[in-house]
C-alpha positions in Angstrom: -18.0 8.5 -4.7 -19.3 5.5 -4.8 -16.4 3.9 -3.8 -16.5 4.3 -0.2 -17.8 0.9 0.2 -15.6 -1.6 -2.7 -13.3 -2.4 0.1 -11.1 -5.4 0.7 -12.8 -5.6 4.3 -15.8 -5.7 2.1 -15.1 -7.9 -0.4 -17.3 -11.6 1.1 -14.5 -14.2 0.0 -16.3 -17.2 -1.6 -14.5 -20.4 -3.4 -14.9 -18.6 -7.2 -12.3 -15.7 -6.0 -10.8 -16.7 -3.2 -8.1 -16.8 -6.1 -8.3 -13.5 -6.6 -8.4 -12.0 -3.1 -5.8 -13.8 -1.7 -3.8 -12.3 -4.8 -5.7 -8.3 -4.5 -4.4 -8.8 0.0 -0.9 -10.4 -1.7 0.0 -7.3 -3.5 -1.0 -5.5 -0.4 0.7 -6.8 1.9 4.1 -6.8 -0.1 3.9 -3.1 -2.0 7.4 -2.2 -1.6 9.0 -5.1 -0.7 12.2 -7.1 -2.4 10.1 -9.7 -5.2 8.8 -12.7 -3.9 9.0 -16.0 -5.5 5.7 -15.1 -7.5 5.7 -11.4 -10.1 2.5 -9.8 -8.9 2.7 -7.0 -11.3 0.2 -6.4 -13.3 -2.0 -8.2 -11.1 -4.6 -9.1 -13.9 -8.1 -10.0 -12.5 -10.8 -10.7 -14.8 -14.4 -12.3 -15.5 -18.0 -12.0 -16.1 -19.5 -8.6 -15.0 -21.2 -7.5 -11.7 -18.3 -10.3 -10.4 -16.5 -7.8 -8.5 -13.4 -7.2 -10.4 -13.6 -3.4 -9.4 -14.5 -3.5 -6.0 -11.2 -5.7 -5.5 -9.5 -3.1 -7.6 -10.7 -0.3 -5.4 -10.1 -2.8 -2.7 -6.2 -2.5 -3.2 -6.1 1.7 -4.0 -8.0 1.8 -1.2 -6.0 -0.3 1.5 -2.0 1.2 -0.6 -3.4 4.3 0.5 -4.8 3.7 3.8 -0.8 2.5 4.7 0.6 4.8 2.4 -0.8 7.9 2.0 2.4 9.6 -0.1 1.4 7.0 -2.5 -0.7 8.1 -5.9 -3.3 6.4 -6.9 -5.4 6.4 -9.9 -7.9 4.4 -10.3 -9.0 4.6 -14.8 -11.8 3.7 -17.2 -10.3 2.8 -20.6 -13.6 4.5 -21.9 -11.9 7.7 -20.1 -8.9 7.5 -21.3 -10.5 7.3 -24.6 -11.8 10.5 -24.4 -8.4 11.9 -23.2 -6.5 11.2 -25.6 -8.6 12.0 -28.5 -8.8 15.9 -27.3 -5.3 15.0 -26.8 -4.5 14.4 -30.5 -7.2 17.0 -31.6 -4.8 19.4 -30.2 -1.5 17.3 -31.1 -0.5 17.1 -27.6 -0.3 13.9 -26.1 3.1 13.6 -24.2 1.2 15.5 -21.4 -1.3 13.2 -21.2 1.3 10.1 -21.0 3.3 11.7 -18.4 0.1 12.7 -15.8 -0.5 8.8 -16.1 3.5 7.8 -16.0 3.1 9.8 -12.4 1.4 7.6 -11.0 2.6 4.5 -7.7 -0.3 3.2 -8.2 -2.0 2.2 -11.8 -6.4 1.2 -11.6 -6.9 0.3 -15.7 -10.0 -0.5 -15.3 -12.0 -3.1 -18.6 -9.2 -3.4 -20.9 -10.9 -5.2 -22.8 -12.8 -2.3 -24.5 -9.7 -1.3 -26.0 -9.9 -4.4 -29.0 -10.9 -1.4 -31.1 -9.0 1.8 -29.9 -5.8 1.3 -32.2 -4.2 4.9 -31.2 -4.9 4.3 -27.0 -3.7 0.8 -26.7 -0.7 2.3 -28.4 -0.4 4.6 -25.4 -1.3 2.3 -22.9 1.5 0.4 -23.9 3.5 2.6 -23.7 2.4 4.3 -20.0 2.2 0.6 -18.7 5.9 0.0 -19.9 7.1 3.2 -17.7 5.3 2.5 -14.9 6.5 -1.8 -14.7 10.0 0.0 -15.2 10.6 1.9 -12.6 8.4 -0.6 -10.3 4.9 1.0 -9.8 1.8 -1.8 -9.7 -0.5 -1.7 -11.8 -4.1 -4.0 -11.8 -6.1 -4.2 -14.4 -9.7 -5.5 -15.3 -10.4 -7.0 -18.0 -14.3 -9.9 -19.2 -11.3 -12.1 -20.3 -7.8 -13.2 -19.6 -4.8 -11.4 -21.8 -4.1 -14.6 -24.5 -8.5 -13.7 -25.7 -8.1 -10.0 -25.6 -9.1 -10.3 -29.4 -7.7 -7.1 -31.3 -5.0 -6.0 -28.8 -1.5 -5.8 -29.7 0.9 -8.9 -28.9 2.6 -6.9 -26.9 0.4 -4.9 -24.9 -0.6 -8.2 -24.0 2.1 -9.8 -23.1 2.7 -6.6 -20.9 -0.7 -8.0 -19.3 0.5 -11.5 -18.9 3.9 -10.5 -17.1 3.1 -10.8 -13.3 -0.2 -13.2 -12.2 -3.4 -13.9 -13.7 -6.6 -14.7 -11.2 -9.9 -14.9 -12.5 -13.7 -14.5 -10.4 -16.3 -16.8 -11.6 -20.1 -16.4 -10.1 -20.5 -17.1 -6.4 -22.6 -20.6 -5.8 -25.6 -20.5 -3.4 -23.8 -20.4 -0.1 -21.6 -17.6 -1.4 -24.5 -15.9 -2.6 -26.0 -16.0 1.1 -22.8 -14.4 2.4 -22.6 -11.5 0.1 -26.8 -10.4 0.7 -26.1 -10.9 4.8 -23.2 -8.8 3.8 -25.5 -6.0 1.9 -27.3 -5.8 4.9 -25.1 -4.6 7.0 -24.8 -1.1 4.8 -26.3 1.8 6.6 -29.2 2.1 4.3 -30.1 -1.2 4.8 -29.8 -2.1 8.4 -32.4 -1.6 9.7 -34.3 -3.9 7.6 -35.1 -7.2 9.2 -35.2 -10.0 5.8 -35.7 -13.5 7.0 -33.7 -16.4 5.9 -36.7 -17.9 3.1 -36.0 -14.0 1.0 -32.4 -14.5 1.4 -32.9 -18.2 0.1 -35.2 -16.8 -2.7 -33.0 -13.4 -3.8 -29.7 -15.7 -3.6 -31.5 -19.1 -6.3 -33.1 -16.5 -8.5 -30.0 -14.5 -8.8 -27.0 -16.2 -10.2 -24.6 -14.3 -12.1 -24.1 -10.5 -11.3 -23.3 -9.9 -7.7 
């Protein structure tokens, strides 16, 4: 319910996020078109927590649904899939779960780094990704590390993650942090407040990690 604010036009782009944002916009602009010079499927976004990976991912999904209302777009956190899978394993019936996620046109897979200790979950995710890629469905993946640094992951799953375009998001510089604060002040819940420039500068100087 909170994802309505995670749109691409609300994402503040700085030097540290320009590549990732450009890739996200390109996925939207080129969806359904013949493959260009760059393969962006899957689009793999990585960076530390709180830097906007999920924002970009959800922004892609919302933009695709806006331009293609018929699309089935699915946002999936790895932890949520793990819990679904354990229920399916207990019932000795995992095939319907696999088919459920293979049926989508766009899969947004969040926090893939948590798969490191989940052997069976890795296997099921691999089959889902393999099916979607073979059928030309768009996949967006987020992680705290690039594919080659995902320790404990099956090599074939890492290979699928590396098939498309990988883009990182680094902590924003001071000017971008100021721009982010000003953007947040445009929010409907905050727009009535007048915050002095020196206060914004103080916050931007102190808060350098998570957006």
